Backbone as numpy.savetxt, mean C-alpha at the origin, in Angstrom:
# Nx Ny Nz CAx CAy CAz Cx Cy Cz
9.58 -1.24 2.01 8.44 -2.00 2.47 8.93 -3.28 3.12
8.39 -3.58 4.26 8.69 -4.83 4.96 7.70 -5.88 4.49
8.19 -7.07 4.16 7.32 -8.15 3.72 7.57 -9.36 4.60
6.49 -9.85 5.22 6.50 -11.11 5.97 5.41 -11.95 5.32
5.79 -13.02 4.64 4.84 -13.71 3.78 4.75 -15.20 4.07
4.02 -15.56 5.09 3.85 -16.98 5.41 2.80 -17.65 4.56
1.99 -16.86 3.86 0.94 -17.40 3.00 1.42 -17.60 1.55
2.51 -16.93 1.19 3.07 -17.08 -0.15 2.35 -16.30 -1.23
1.74 -15.17 -0.85 1.00 -14.38 -1.84 1.47 -12.92 -1.90
2.61 -12.62 -1.33 3.08 -11.23 -1.28 3.25 -10.64 -2.68
3.72 -11.43 -3.63 3.88 -10.92 -5.00 2.53 -10.53 -5.59
1.52 -11.35 -5.35 0.17 -11.04 -5.85 -0.38 -9.79 -5.17
-0.12 -9.65 -3.88 -0.58 -8.47 -3.15 0.09 -7.23 -3.72
1.40 -7.31 -3.92 2.12 -6.16 -4.48 1.58 -5.80 -5.85
1.31 -6.80 -6.68 0.74 -6.54 -8.01 -0.57 -5.77 -7.90
-1.41 -6.17 -6.97 -2.69 -5.48 -6.78 -2.49 -4.06 -6.25
-1.58 -3.90 -5.30 -1.33 -2.58 -4.72 -0.78 -1.61 -5.78
-0.03 -2.15 -6.72 0.52 -1.31 -7.79 -0.53 -0.82 -8.77
-1.76 -1.33 -8.66 -2.85 -0.85 -9.52 -3.65 0.26 -8.84
-3.26 0.62 -7.63 -4.00 1.63 -6.87 -3.21 2.94 -6.91
-3.88 3.99 -7.34 -3.24 5.29 -7.48 -3.91 6.31 -6.57
-3.09 7.16 -5.98 -3.62 8.32 -5.28 -4.23 9.19 -6.36
-5.51 9.55 -6.27 -6.15 10.31 -7.35 -5.54 11.69 -7.58
-4.82 12.22 -6.60 -4.22 13.53 -6.76 -2.80 13.47 -7.32
-2.21 12.26 -7.32 -0.83 12.08 -7.77 -0.82 10.88 -8.72
-0.35 11.03 -9.94 -0.42 9.94 -10.92 0.65 8.86 -10.74
0.79 8.38 -9.52 1.79 7.35 -9.20 1.11 6.35 -8.27
1.42 5.05 -8.43 0.77 4.06 -7.58 1.28 4.16 -6.13
0.49 3.61 -5.22 0.78 3.78 -3.79 2.06 3.07 -3.35
2.50 2.05 -4.09 3.78 1.41 -3.75 4.94 2.32 -4.12
4.90 2.87 -5.34 5.97 3.77 -5.78 6.00 5.05 -4.95
4.85 5.46 -4.44 4.81 6.64 -3.57 5.42 6.37 -2.20
5.58 5.09 -1.85 6.13 4.74 -0.55 5.08 4.73 0.55
3.81 4.59 0.18 2.74 4.60 1.17 2.54 3.25 1.86
3.09 2.18 1.29 2.95 0.86 1.90 4.18 0.58 2.75
3.96 0.46 4.04 5.07 0.21 4.97 5.30 -1.28 5.19
4.21 -2.07 5.22 4.37 -3.49 5.52 3.26 -4.32 4.89
3.64 -5.48 4.39 2.72 -6.51 3.94 3.04 -7.73 4.79
2.05 -8.22 5.53 2.27 -9.32 6.45 1.16 -10.35 6.25
1.52 -11.54 5.79 0.51 -12.58 5.64 0.79 -13.71 6.61
-0.29 -14.35 7.02 -0.20 -15.46 7.97 -0.79 -16.71 7.33
-0.37 -17.85 7.82 -0.81 -19.13 7.27 -2.31 -19.33 7.38
-2.98 -18.61 8.28 -4.43 -18.76 8.43 -5.22 -17.99 7.37
-4.51 -17.33 6.43 -5.19 -16.61 5.36 -5.35 -15.13 5.61
-4.80 -14.63 6.71 -4.88 -13.21 7.02 -3.77 -12.45 6.29
-4.15 -11.34 5.68 -3.18 -10.45 5.06 -3.38 -9.08 5.68
-2.31 -8.54 6.26 -2.38 -7.23 6.90 -1.46 -6.27 6.15
-2.02 -5.13 5.79 -1.27 -4.09 5.11 -1.18 -2.90 6.06
0.04 -2.46 6.33 0.24 -1.24 7.12 0.68 -0.17 6.15
-0.07 0.93 6.14 0.19 1.97 5.16 -0.03 3.35 5.77
0.36 4.34 4.99 0.18 5.72 5.40 -0.45 6.49 4.26
-0.59 7.76 4.44 -1.10 8.66 3.41 -0.11 9.80 3.24
-0.20 10.50 2.13 0.73 11.62 1.91 0.46 12.75 2.89
-0.78 12.82 3.41 -1.13 13.85 4.40 -2.25 13.31 5.28
-2.23 13.61 6.58 -3.27 13.11 7.48 -4.68 13.54 7.06
-4.81 14.68 6.44 -6.13 15.18 6.05 -6.47 14.82 4.60
-5.90 13.76 4.09 -6.13 13.34 2.71 -7.64 13.18 2.47
-8.18 13.90 1.49 -9.62 13.86 1.27 -10.16 12.53 0.74
-9.29 11.67 0.21 -9.73 10.38 -0.32 -9.24 9.21 0.54
-8.91 9.48 1.78 -8.35 8.45 2.66 -9.26 7.23 2.74
-10.53 7.44 2.99 -11.46 6.32 3.12 -11.54 5.48 1.86
-11.61 6.15 0.72 -11.69 5.44 -0.56 -10.42 4.64 -0.83
-9.28 5.23 -0.52 -8.00 4.56 -0.75 -7.87 3.31 0.12
-8.20 3.44 1.39 -8.12 2.30 2.31 -9.11 1.20 1.89
-10.31 1.60 1.49 -11.30 0.62 1.04 -10.81 -0.13 -0.19
-10.19 0.59 -1.12 -9.69 -0.05 -2.35 -8.57 -1.04 -2.03
-7.67 -0.67 -1.12 -6.60 -1.59 -0.71 -7.21 -2.85 -0.10
-8.14 -2.66 0.82 -8.78 -3.80 1.48 -9.49 -4.70 0.48
-10.24 -4.11 -0.41 -11.03 -4.87 -1.39 -10.12 -5.66 -2.35
-9.06 -5.03 -2.84 -8.18 -5.71 -3.79 -7.37 -6.82 -3.14
-6.92 -6.59 -1.92 -6.16 -7.64 -1.22 -7.09 -8.79 -0.86
-8.31 -8.49 -0.44 -9.28 -9.54 -0.08 -9.65 -10.41 -1.27
-9.52 -9.88 -2.49 -9.87 -10.63 -3.69 -8.81 -11.59 -4.18
-7.69 -11.66 -3.50 -6.58 -12.54 -3.92 -6.84 -13.96 -3.41
-6.67 -14.95 -4.29 -6.84 -16.35 -3.89 -5.94 -16.67 -2.71
-6.51 -17.29 -1.70 -5.77 -17.67 -0.51 -5.92 -16.69 0.64
-6.33 -15.45 0.33 -6.55 -14.46 1.39 -7.98 -14.59 1.89
-8.12 -14.90 3.17 -9.44 -15.06 3.77 -9.87 -13.81 4.52
-8.89 -13.05 5.00 -9.18 -11.87 5.80 -8.13 -10.81 5.48
-8.58 -9.68 4.93 -7.67 -8.60 4.58 -7.86 -7.44 5.55
-6.79 -7.05 6.20 -6.82 -5.97 7.17 -5.93 -4.84 6.68
-6.39 -3.62 6.84 -5.59 -2.46 6.46 -5.46 -1.57 7.69
-4.22 -1.31 8.06 -3.95 -0.45 9.22 -3.29 0.84 8.73
-3.84 1.95 9.15 -3.31 3.26 8.79 -2.42 3.76 9.91
-1.24 4.25 9.55 -0.32 4.81 10.53 0.31 6.08 9.98
0.73 6.92 10.87 1.49 8.11 10.47 2.84 8.13 11.17
3.31 6.94 11.53 4.60 6.80 12.19 5.39 5.73 11.44
6.35 6.08 10.65 6.88 7.43 10.47 6.00 8.24 9.52
6.10 9.54 9.66 5.37 10.44 8.80 5.93 10.33 7.38
5.03 10.28 6.40 5.46 10.17 5.01 6.13 11.46 4.55
7.16 11.32 3.73 7.74 12.47 3.05 8.24 12.02 1.68
8.62 12.96 0.86 8.98 12.69 -0.53 10.15 11.72 -0.67
10.99 11.63 0.33 12.14 10.73 0.25 11.72 9.26 0.25
10.48 8.97 0.61 9.98 7.59 0.65 9.56 7.09 -0.73
9.46 7.99 -1.69 9.08 7.60 -3.04 10.24 6.88 -3.73
9.90 6.03 -4.66 10.93 5.38 -5.47 11.59 6.43 -6.36
12.77 6.11 -6.87 13.45 7.03 -7.79 12.58 7.30 -9.01
11.93 6.25 -9.49 11.06 6.39 -10.67 9.93 7.39 -10.39
9.32 7.29 -9.21 8.23 8.21 -8.86 8.74 9.65 -8.74
9.91 9.81 -8.10 10.46 11.17 -7.95 10.79 11.76 -9.32
11.31 10.94 -10.21 11.62 11.40 -11.55 10.33 11.78 -12.30
9.33 10.92 -12.23 8.07 11.18 -12.92 7.38 12.45 -12.42
7.53 12.74 -11.13 6.88 13.91 -10.54 7.76 15.16 -10.55
8.96 15.01 -11.10 9.84 16.17 -11.23 10.59 16.55 -9.97
10.82 15.58 -9.08 11.56 15.85 -7.84 13.04 15.50 -7.96
13.48 15.16 -9.16 14.91 14.82 -9.34 15.49 15.70 -10.42
């Protein structure tokens, strides 16, 4: 994950993102490798660039809404933006070792 943190809240953002789980996989979205970038600006904007495990993810809207809502609730964040990308395409190698172990991929 790339972090650019001019607002000084990246740790709080990461803490919130770690509470969000893909409902089909019992691992948080950070450990799954779905968060590509956290970028905060001094004006209070926090932008999260993320992906999904599959483009046709049935809970995509809910997941993006939850990310936006939780990041927007952090003190100092005035505007939370969530950008969805599929470049690069997600694959299992993007998961943390802990996630791969928990899911039986190691």
